C-alpha positions as CSV (number, residue, x, y, z in Angstrom):
1,M,83.9,30.4,-238.5
2,N,86.6,30.3,-235.9
3,P,85.9,28.0,-232.9
4,Q,85.0,29.8,-229.7
5,P,87.9,29.8,-227.2
6,V,87.7,27.4,-224.3
7,I,88.4,29.4,-221.1
8,S,90.0,27.7,-218.1
9,F,91.2,29.5,-215.0
10,E,93.5,26.6,-214.1
11,N,96.4,27.7,-216.4
12,T,99.0,29.2,-214.1
13,E,101.5,29.6,-216.8
14,N,99.3,32.2,-218.4
15,A,98.3,33.7,-215.0
16,F,101.8,34.4,-213.8
17,A,103.7,34.8,-217.1
18,Y,104.4,38.5,-216.1
19,K,106.0,37.5,-212.7
20,S,109.7,36.7,-212.3
21,D,110.7,33.9,-210.1
22,G,111.5,36.2,-207.4
23,Q,108.2,38.1,-207.6
24,L,106.4,34.7,-207.5
25,K,108.2,33.7,-204.4
26,K,107.5,37.0,-202.7
27,A,103.7,36.6,-203.5
28,N,103.9,33.2,-201.9
29,F,105.4,34.6,-198.8
30,I,102.8,37.4,-198.4
31,F,99.8,35.1,-199.0
32,S,101.4,32.6,-196.6
33,I,101.4,35.2,-193.9
34,M,97.9,36.2,-194.7
35,Q,96.6,32.7,-193.9
36,F,97.0,33.6,-190.2
37,Q,93.9,35.7,-189.4
38,W,95.1,36.6,-185.9
39,L,98.2,38.1,-187.5
40,V,96.2,40.1,-190.1
41,N,93.8,41.4,-187.5
42,W,96.7,42.5,-185.3
43,G,98.4,44.2,-188.2
44,V,95.2,45.9,-189.3
45,K,94.8,47.4,-185.8
46,I,98.4,48.4,-185.2
47,T,99.6,49.6,-188.6
48,P,97.6,52.9,-188.8
49,Y,98.6,53.7,-185.2
50,L,102.3,53.1,-186.0
51,M,101.9,55.4,-189.1
52,K,100.5,58.2,-186.9
53,L,103.6,57.9,-184.6
54,N,105.8,58.4,-187.7
55,L,107.7,55.2,-187.0
56,P,109.9,54.0,-189.8
57,I,107.7,51.2,-191.2
58,N,107.1,52.6,-194.7
59,G,109.9,50.5,-196.1
60,L,108.5,47.2,-194.7
61,I,105.0,48.1,-196.0
62,R,106.3,49.1,-199.4
63,K,108.2,45.9,-199.9
64,T,105.3,43.7,-198.8
65,I,101.6,44.4,-198.8
66,F,102.0,47.7,-200.8
67,K,103.9,46.1,-203.6
68,Q,101.4,43.2,-203.8
69,F,98.3,45.3,-204.0
70,C,99.3,48.8,-205.2
71,G,100.8,50.1,-208.4
72,G,103.2,52.6,-206.9
73,E,103.2,56.0,-205.2
74,T,103.2,58.0,-208.4
75,L,101.5,58.1,-211.7
76,E,104.9,57.4,-213.3
77,E,105.2,54.2,-211.4
78,T,101.8,53.0,-212.7
79,A,103.2,53.4,-216.2
80,I,105.6,50.6,-215.6
81,V,102.7,48.3,-214.6
82,A,100.6,49.5,-217.6
83,Q,103.4,48.6,-220.1
84,Q,104.1,45.3,-218.5
85,F,100.4,44.2,-218.4
86,G,99.7,45.6,-221.8
87,K,102.0,42.9,-223.3
88,Y,99.5,40.4,-222.1
89,K,96.4,42.4,-223.3
90,V,95.4,43.4,-219.8
91,Q,94.4,47.0,-219.2
92,L,94.3,49.1,-216.0
93,V,91.7,51.0,-213.9
94,L,93.6,53.7,-212.1
95,D,92.5,54.5,-208.6
96,Y,94.1,57.4,-206.8
97,G,93.8,55.9,-203.3
98,I,92.2,58.7,-201.3
99,E,89.0,58.1,-199.3
100,G,87.5,59.6,-196.2
101,I,89.2,62.9,-196.3
102,E,87.5,66.0,-195.0
103,G,87.8,69.8,-195.6
104,E,87.2,72.0,-198.6
105,E,90.8,72.5,-199.3
106,N,91.5,68.8,-199.3
107,F,88.4,68.1,-201.5
108,E,89.6,70.7,-204.1
109,A,93.1,69.3,-204.1
110,A,91.6,65.9,-204.7
111,V,89.7,67.1,-207.7
112,D,92.8,68.7,-209.2
113,E,94.7,65.4,-208.7
114,I,92.0,63.1,-210.1
115,I,91.7,65.4,-213.2
116,R,95.5,65.1,-213.6
117,V,95.1,61.3,-213.4
118,I,92.4,61.4,-216.1
119,Y,94.5,63.4,-218.4
120,Y,97.4,61.1,-217.8
121,A,95.3,58.0,-218.5
122,S,94.2,59.5,-221.8
123,T,97.9,59.5,-223.0
124,Q,98.3,55.8,-222.1
125,Q,97.3,53.0,-224.4
126,H,96.3,50.5,-221.8
127,I,94.4,52.7,-219.2
128,P,90.7,53.1,-220.4
129,F,89.2,53.7,-216.9
130,V,89.7,55.8,-213.7
131,S,87.9,55.1,-210.4
132,I,86.7,57.5,-207.8
133,K,84.9,57.4,-204.4
134,I,82.5,60.2,-203.7
135,T,83.7,60.2,-200.1
136,G,87.0,61.7,-201.5
137,Y,85.1,64.8,-202.6
138,A,82.2,65.2,-200.1
139,P,81.6,65.6,-196.4
140,F,80.6,62.1,-195.0
141,S,78.2,63.7,-192.5
142,L,76.4,65.6,-195.3
143,L,76.0,62.4,-197.4
144,Q,74.7,60.6,-194.4
145,K,72.2,63.3,-193.6
146,I,70.9,63.5,-197.2
147,N,70.6,59.7,-197.2
148,E,68.6,59.6,-193.9
149,N,66.3,62.3,-195.2
150,M,65.8,60.5,-198.5
151,L,64.5,57.4,-196.6
152,K,61.8,59.5,-195.1
153,E,60.4,60.6,-198.4
154,S,58.1,58.8,-200.8
155,G,59.0,57.8,-204.5
156,D,62.0,56.4,-206.1
157,V,65.7,57.4,-205.4
158,M,65.6,60.4,-207.8
159,E,62.3,61.7,-206.5
160,Q,63.5,61.3,-202.9
161,Y,66.8,63.0,-203.8
162,F,65.2,66.1,-205.3
163,K,62.8,66.5,-202.5
164,V,65.6,66.4,-199.9
165,V,68.0,68.7,-201.7
166,E,65.3,71.3,-202.0
167,K,64.8,71.2,-198.2
168,L,68.5,71.6,-197.3
169,S,69.5,74.6,-195.2
170,Q,71.3,77.4,-197.0
171,K,74.6,76.2,-195.5
172,E,74.1,72.5,-196.4
173,G,72.7,73.4,-199.8
174,G,75.8,75.4,-200.5
175,E,78.0,72.5,-199.4
176,W,76.1,70.0,-201.6
177,K,76.2,72.4,-204.6
178,K,80.0,72.4,-204.2
179,V,80.1,68.5,-204.1
180,V,78.0,68.3,-207.3
181,D,80.2,70.9,-209.0
182,R,83.4,68.9,-208.1
183,I,82.0,65.7,-209.5
184,N,80.8,67.4,-212.6
185,R,84.2,68.8,-213.2
186,I,85.7,65.4,-212.9
187,V,83.2,63.7,-215.2
188,A,83.6,66.6,-217.7
189,A,87.3,65.9,-217.9
190,A,86.7,62.2,-218.3
191,A,84.2,62.8,-221.1
192,E,86.6,65.3,-222.8
193,K,89.4,62.6,-222.7
194,H,87.1,59.6,-223.5
195,I,88.0,57.9,-220.2
196,G,85.5,55.8,-218.4
197,L,84.8,56.9,-214.8
198,L,83.9,54.2,-212.3
199,I,82.1,55.6,-209.3
200,D,82.7,53.2,-206.3
201,A,79.9,52.1,-204.1
202,E,79.8,53.3,-200.5
203,E,78.1,52.1,-197.2
204,S,74.4,51.7,-197.5
205,W,73.8,54.7,-195.1
206,I,75.3,57.1,-197.6
207,Q,74.7,55.3,-200.9
208,N,71.3,56.8,-201.9
209,P,72.6,60.3,-202.7
210,V,75.5,58.6,-204.6
211,D,73.1,56.6,-206.7
212,A,71.0,59.7,-207.4
213,L,74.1,61.6,-208.4
214,C,75.2,58.8,-210.7
215,M,71.9,58.7,-212.5
216,Q,72.1,62.5,-213.1
217,L,75.6,62.1,-214.4
218,M,74.8,59.2,-216.7
219,E,71.8,61.1,-218.1
220,K,74.0,64.0,-218.9
221,Y,77.2,62.3,-220.1
222,N,76.2,58.8,-221.3
223,K,74.1,59.8,-224.4
224,N,76.5,58.6,-227.1
225,R,78.9,56.4,-225.2
226,C,79.3,55.2,-221.6
227,I,81.5,57.5,-219.5
228,V,80.0,57.1,-216.1
229,Y,79.5,53.7,-214.3
230,N,77.7,53.2,-211.1
231,T,78.8,50.4,-208.8
232,I,76.1,48.0,-207.6
233,Q,76.9,45.8,-204.6
234,H,74.9,42.6,-204.8
235,Y,75.5,41.7,-201.1
236,R,72.5,43.9,-200.7
237,F,69.3,42.1,-201.3
238,D,67.7,45.2,-203.0
239,R,70.4,45.7,-205.6
240,L,69.1,43.5,-208.4
241,T,65.8,45.4,-208.3
242,F,67.8,48.7,-208.3
243,L,69.7,47.5,-211.3
244,K,66.5,46.8,-213.2
245,W,65.0,50.1,-212.1
246,S,68.1,52.0,-213.2
247,F,67.8,50.3,-216.7
248,G,64.2,51.4,-216.9
249,V,65.2,55.0,-216.2
250,S,68.0,54.8,-218.8
251,V,65.7,53.6,-221.5
252,E,63.0,56.2,-220.7
253,R,65.6,59.0,-220.7
254,E,67.7,57.6,-223.6
255,F,71.1,57.1,-222.1
256,V,73.5,54.2,-221.8
257,L,73.4,52.6,-218.4
258,G,76.9,52.1,-217.0
259,A,76.8,49.2,-214.5
260,K,79.8,47.8,-212.6
261,L,78.6,44.7,-210.8
262,V,80.4,43.7,-207.5
263,R,79.5,41.5,-204.6
264,G,80.6,44.1,-202.1
265,A,83.1,45.3,-199.6
266,Y,81.4,46.4,-196.4
267,M,79.4,43.4,-195.4
268,E,80.7,43.0,-191.8
269,K,80.4,46.7,-191.1
270,E,76.8,46.7,-192.5
271,R,75.6,43.9,-190.3
272,K,77.3,45.4,-187.2
273,R,75.7,48.8,-187.8
274,A,72.2,47.3,-188.4
275,I,72.4,45.6,-185.0
276,E,73.7,48.7,-183.3
277,F,71.0,51.0,-184.6
278,N,68.3,48.3,-184.6
279,Y,67.2,48.4,-188.2
280,P,66.7,45.5,-190.7
281,S,70.1,44.5,-192.2
282,P,70.4,45.3,-195.9
283,I,72.6,42.2,-196.5
284,Q,71.6,39.1,-198.3
285,S,70.5,36.2,-196.1
286,D,73.5,34.0,-197.2
287,K,76.2,33.7,-199.8
288,I,73.9,31.6,-202.0
289,A,71.4,34.4,-202.3
290,C,74.2,36.9,-203.1
291,D,75.7,34.7,-205.8
292,K,72.2,34.1,-207.3
293,D,71.5,37.8,-207.6
294,Y,74.9,38.6,-208.9
295,N,74.6,36.1,-211.7
296,L,71.1,37.2,-212.5
297,G,72.5,40.8,-212.7
298,I,75.0,39.5,-215.3
299,E,72.3,37.7,-217.2
300,F,70.1,40.8,-217.2
301,C,72.8,43.1,-218.4
302,I,74.0,40.8,-221.2
303,S,70.4,40.4,-222.3
304,N,70.3,44.2,-222.8
305,L,73.9,44.7,-223.9
306,E,73.1,47.2,-226.6
307,K,71.8,49.6,-223.9
308,I,73.9,48.6,-220.9
309,S,77.7,48.9,-220.6
310,L,78.6,46.1,-218.2
311,I,81.7,45.7,-216.0
312,V,82.0,42.2,-214.4
313,A,84.1,43.2,-211.4
314,S,84.5,39.8,-209.6
315,H,86.9,37.4,-208.1
316,N,84.3,34.5,-208.4
317,E,85.4,32.1,-211.1
318,F,81.9,30.9,-211.9
319,S,80.6,34.4,-212.4
320,N,83.4,35.4,-214.7
321,L,83.0,32.2,-216.7
322,Y,79.2,32.5,-216.8
323,A,79.4,36.0,-218.4
324,A,81.7,34.6,-221.1
325,Q,79.5,31.6,-221.7
326,L,76.4,33.8,-222.0
327,L,78.1,35.8,-224.7
328,Q,79.1,32.7,-226.5
329,Q,75.6,31.2,-226.3
330,K,74.2,34.4,-227.8
331,S,77.0,34.6,-230.5
332,I,78.2,37.9,-229.1
333,S,81.9,38.7,-229.3
334,L,83.9,38.3,-226.1
335,N,85.4,41.8,-226.8
336,H,82.0,43.5,-227.4
337,P,82.5,47.2,-226.6
338,H,79.8,47.0,-223.9
339,I,81.3,44.3,-221.7
340,H,84.5,44.3,-219.7
341,W,85.9,42.2,-216.9
342,S,88.0,43.5,-213.9
343,Q,89.8,42.1,-210.9
344,L,91.9,43.8,-208.2
345,F,95.7,44.1,-208.7
346,G,97.5,41.5,-206.8
347,M,94.5,39.0,-206.8
348,S,92.9,36.5,-209.1
349,D,95.7,36.6,-211.8
350,N,94.4,33.1,-212.9
351,I,91.1,34.9,-213.9
352,T,92.5,38.0,-215.4
353,F,95.2,36.7,-217.6
354,N,93.3,33.7,-218.8
355,L,90.3,35.9,-219.8
356,A,92.7,38.2,-221.6
357,K,94.2,35.2,-223.4
358,A,90.8,34.2,-224.6
359,G,90.2,37.6,-226.2
360,C,88.1,39.3,-223.4
361,S,88.4,42.9,-222.6
362,V,89.8,42.8,-219.1
363,S,91.7,45.0,-216.6
364,K,93.3,45.2,-213.2
365,Y,92.0,47.7,-210.7
366,L,95.2,49.5,-209.7
367,P,95.3,51.8,-206.6
368,F,98.3,54.1,-206.3
369,G,99.3,57.0,-204.1
370,P,101.5,57.8,-201.1
371,I,101.6,54.9,-198.6
372,K,100.0,57.0,-195.9
373,D,97.0,57.7,-198.1
374,V,96.4,54.1,-199.3
375,I,96.7,52.5,-195.8
376,P,92.9,52.3,-195.4
377,Y,92.7,50.5,-198.8
378,L,95.5,48.1,-197.9
379,M,94.0,47.2,-194.5
380,R,90.7,46.4,-196.3
381,R,92.5,44.2,-198.7
382,A,94.1,42.3,-195.9
383,Q,90.9,41.9,-194.1
384,E,88.9,40.8,-197.1
385,N,91.4,38.2,-198.1
386,T,91.0,36.5,-194.7
387,S,87.3,37.0,-194.4
388,I,86.3,35.9,-197.9
389,G,85.9,32.1,-197.6
390,G,89.1,30.4,-198.9
391,Q,90.3,33.4,-200.9
392,T,93.8,33.5,-199.4
393,G,94.1,29.7,-199.7
394,K,92.9,29.9,-203.3
395,E,95.5,32.6,-204.2
396,L,98.2,30.6,-202.5
397,G,97.2,27.3,-204.3
398,F,97.6,28.8,-207.7
399,I,100.9,30.5,-206.8
400,R,102.3,27.3,-205.4
401,K,101.1,25.4,-208.5
402,E,103.1,27.7,-210.7
403,I,106.1,27.6,-208.4
404,Q,106.0,23.8,-208.8
405,R,105.6,24.1,-212.5
406,R,108.7,26.2,-212.7
407,K,110.4,23.7,-210.3
408,L,111.4,26.5,-207.9
409,L,110.3,24.7,-204.7
410,K,108.4,21.6,-203.8
411,Y,105.1,21.5,-201.8
């Protein structure tokens, strides 16, 4: 029997093998700047404003933060990344960077574009997943109204959802029917092309209808293999319970549960809104509680791996290693078809490439699209890197360790 691989996230030679000396120095420059929170906060506030004024800053953004965190402006540019990462057995999750758009015409155009992305992914060897946000295809106000009304109803998420949808006005019911139709067309294309569809999480005040829609889609499309994945944000204290409830429904209705586990992306916004509208915050009491639930979520999914398809989407070194160790303890292959790891493009290369080296199925989440469309995503990345405790410093530490190993500079 072959010995199980020892996984270490300290190997920077593996982590940055794909980067040239010049690219490594540029990453060092970008993360060095991101250490200054005041500068990031200023940039986040002023950049969207400058874009609206049509000032010539695209070139600067393209060469810096866009290059670090996005795969390009077109599908063709993502192919270059896919080929490069494929050499190191790292796959991609394509994310066409649209979110928060409004208007029927824009929603329909977004559907056409994401189906084009799905078809393209199916022709590429190293792109098994595509990611979407429901807010790219549905009016935010309608999602919020459905969510608010669901909270007034009794029963579980599905029961609440059906009660509320039945009571929608003719106009709102027609709008929601169009939303459901759009998402079904997208999922049907993904199922046809055998591409996994990762449905991103949203803010808690619009998440309930998204959860209900995900459950419906999984019941329809996840009978024989996992096509649809719901994203579960463990910064919410109720999500471990929701994960277990979702699994119970999947067993009862005989479909594979697709679960992408994340810690979450809207924590500060959630707390602020809870105070503003005077309701209990849905956020965990502290990071320890969040980490505990996240790791319990991993343990629960791996204990039921034949019926759950799990994506460990995390930048936390312990959680990624914990998932691998659980598999090894249970004598389950690290490349079991029901487990996958994923990190954001431009971050945590020490995790991604060392997992791939050990034989794990792993990917980079790769946003792409015109710069003006991905600005909201880029601003969120910049904010998160400064708000997540030590994340920027950690990235910088690994980059500088590799720079020293290559003898490019001294620190």
